[in-house]
N, C-alpha and C positions, 0 to 999 in steps of 0.2 A: 665557720672555717671560710677562709678567704680564698679564692681561687685565682684572683687576678684577672688580667686581660687576655681574652683567648679569641681567635677568628670565630666569626659566625660559621656555623656548619661543621665545626669541628668538636671533637671530644677530648677531654684533658686526660690526664693521668689520674690514677685513683687515689683519693684520701680517704684514710680510714677512720671511722669511729668506733671506739671500743666500748662495749657495754660489759659491766662488772658486777658480779655479786661480791659485797665485802665480806670478809672474814668475820666481822661482828655479826653479820645476818645469822639468825639461828636456823635459818630454812632455805631451801632452794629457790631460785628465782626463776619464773616461768616467764619465757618470752611469748608476747602475744603476736603483735603485727609490727611491720616497719614500712612506712610509706613516706611519700614526699607530698607535701603541700605547695603547690605552685608547679611551674614548668621551669624547663632550662637545666635540670639537675636530676640525675638518674642514679638508681642503685644498681651497682655493679655486682651481678649475680655470682661471678666468677670468683671474686675476691671476698664475698660476705659469708659468714659462719653462723650468723643468728637466724635461726629458722623458727617460726612460729610452733609453738607446743614444746621447743628445747627447754630442758631444766639445768640452770647452771647451779652447780654445787658452790657451797661457800670458798670464797677465793677464785673461782673460776671466771673467765671472760669469753665473750665471743666478739665477732668484729663485722661491721658493716661497711662496704666500699661504696663510695660516692664519686661520681663524676660530673664535671660541669659540661654541658652542651649547648651553648648559646644558639638561640634560634633567631635572636634579634640583635641589634647594636643597642649600646648603652648599659647603665647600672641595672643588674638584675639581682633578684633577691628569692629565696625559697625557704622552706622550713623542712628539716627531716624529722620525723616523728616516730617514736617506738614505744609500744604499749608493752606492760609487763605486770605481773603479780605484786609489785610492790604497791605501797599506800600513797606515794608522792608521785604518780606519773598521770598523764604520759610525759615522757621526757622529750624535750624539743631542742634541736640544735640550728642555729641560724646559719645560712648559707648565702654567700655574697660572690658575685663575678662581674665582669664586664665584658659585653660582646663587642668586639671591634672588627 
């Protein structure tokens, strides 16, 4: 997710990451944990519906809100990570922004 350039010390609007359980899956997907690797990015609890322990039925989804909060000037990167009961996890989303 690219957040663009934002003033150091500010917080951006929320960007949403959607987590889904495909209809082709035969069982519920159990959400483990959601976390950030690195700083300058935060999970927005007000817009997040993926909670550890939640079970997503086939075809269901939940979402995680992410904000960019640059603490320094320059190109900044982080990683959003979510674990779940799938065999191909954890799932990683690259995050990028510029502090100005």
